[in-house]
N, C-alpha and C positions, 0 to 999 in steps of 0.2 A: 839626092837621096834626104838632105833634111824637111823636103816637103813630102815626101813619102811616111817619114817617121813622123812628122804631124800629125798627118791626115789617121795614123794606126791609132797614135795616141788619143786624139778625136774619138773616135768610134770607141774605143776602148774604154775613155769617159763616159760616154752616151751609152751604152750595155750597162756600165755598171751601177750609172747611175738610175737606172730602171729595178737594179734586185732590190729585193726589199719592201717593194710597195706593196699595199695589201690590194688584192685583186678587185675591179667592179662589182658594186654593191647588186646583186641580181635577186634584191627583195620582189615579190611576187611572183617569181620565176619558177617557184618549186612551191607548191602546196603542203608539203611533207607534213606529219606533227611531230617530227621531233628534231632539233637543230641541234649542230654541232661545232664546235670551235675550229677555225680556219687554218689549215696546217702552220701558216706562217706567226702563228701566235709565238710570243717567247716563252721561254721555257717559264714555268714557276719555281718560284725561289724555295727553297724548303722549307717545308712549314710545320708548326711545331702539331702533334696531337690534338692539343686543350688549347683554349685559349691563354694568350701571357698576358695579357692586363691585368693589373690587380683588382680582385673582390671589390666590387661597387663602381665598377668603370661605368662611364656615360660614354653615348655615341661621338661627342667632341672628344674625347681621349682617345677614338679609332681616328676620326675623320676631321677634315679642315674644310671650312670653306674653297680654298682654293681650291681642294683634290675634288671636289663637289662641281667646280665651275669648270675646272676642265675636260670632266665628263659630259655637261649640260650645254656646254658653249656659249657660257651667259657668264659677264660678270658682277659682281656686289652683293653675292651671296652673303649671308648672315646667319648664325645660327638661330632657330626658333625652339623654344622650348615646349616640351609635351608634356601636358598635363598628366598624362596616363602613366608616363615614365618610372619607372621603380627599381632602378639599379640594385637596391639593397637586398630586393627579391629574385637578381637573377633576370630581369625584364626592362633593360635599358631600352630607350625610344626615343629617337631627337630625329627633328628635320633640319634643311639650311633652306631659304627661302633668299628672292631676289633682294630683297630690302625694303621694297615696294609694296609686293600684292600677296595679300597670305595664300590664298589660290597656286602660289608656285611654289610650294611647300616640296621639297623631295624627303620623304619621309622614310625612316630607317627603323625597325623594332628586331629586337634580338631577343630569342628565349633562350637562355644558358643552359635551361636542361629540359630531361622529357619532350626532346627535338622530333621525335616521330607521331607522338599525339598532339605535341602542336602543329605541326604538317598537317595530320590527317584532318586536326579541327579546323583549320585557317583554309585549305585547298576547298572545302565545300563551299567558301566565298569567291573563290575566284572564277570565273565565268571564261570560256571557250578557251580552258589550259592546254598548253602545248611544250612537252617535255623537254628540256634542256639540257644535254650532256658536256659534263666537263670533269675533268680530273680532280678539281678541287671540292667536288662535295659528289654525297652522296645521291641526292634525287634534287631534281629542281623543274620547277614549271613556269611560265609566263603566261600574262592573261590578262585580265581585266577585274577590277575591282569596282564597286560601284559606293560610294560615301558623299551625303548631302547632295544627292542627285550628279553629282561629278561620276566623269568617267576616270577610272585612275588604271595605268598600264602600272602593272606588277607583277613580282618576281619572287617565289617561294622557296627558297634553299633548306635545303638539311644537311649539315658537314655532322655524321656521329649524332651527338647529344644534343646539339644544338640547331634551334631552327631560326631563322632569317627571312624578314619579308621586307621588301621595299618596294616603292611605291610612290607614282608622280601623276600629275594631270595631263590628260592628252589634250588638252585642248590648250594650255599654255606653253607646251612642247611640240607642237605638231610637226616640226621638223627633224623630229630623232626618229631613228629609227627605235621601236623598243625594243627589239628581242637582244640589239645590238647594243643600247645604251642600258637596260637594267643588268645584262651578263656582265658589263663593266665595272658597274657601281657594284655588285656583288662580290667580284673578282677583288675590286681594291678593298671591302671591306674586310672581307678574308685573309686577304695579304696585311692586314692592318691587326685584324683580332690574333692571327698564327702565328706572326711573327718572331722568329727566334734570335 
């Protein structure tokens, strides 16, 4: 009897251990032009309708190097100051890099007003845009941008009157799934900006 009970418990543990794991990545298996969240994505926490950080906030007020490291799969990240950042004008921009290579920057830019016009303007610079649907935003595309001859994976997001652009150099992070990585970074930033 105890042997049967032990086998049943072991079988139950094995079955339950597989629950909640993400399905295998089928990147490239489907070439549709719309990406969607997987059904096992945890529920989005309640978010404010507006950014909850105080006026004049900077990217470093919203994100930490450790959070970016967790998404990018590398350690040693440090803040990188962006000279074009203008938090007082509602255009904070900041990056995080691996502490050694400038090209390793993961760049974040937020336009805190005129979201639709900024989205439309920046969209003209996104090559091969693919729409990404998510309950956290109104519009988004992933694609590529070019900067000083480098190809950058990019996501452009509009949430209400806010436009967010995130990008990184694909040659430095060839192992990453672009859509999944960019979507995760966008969700992370939105969760920090709109936290209640």
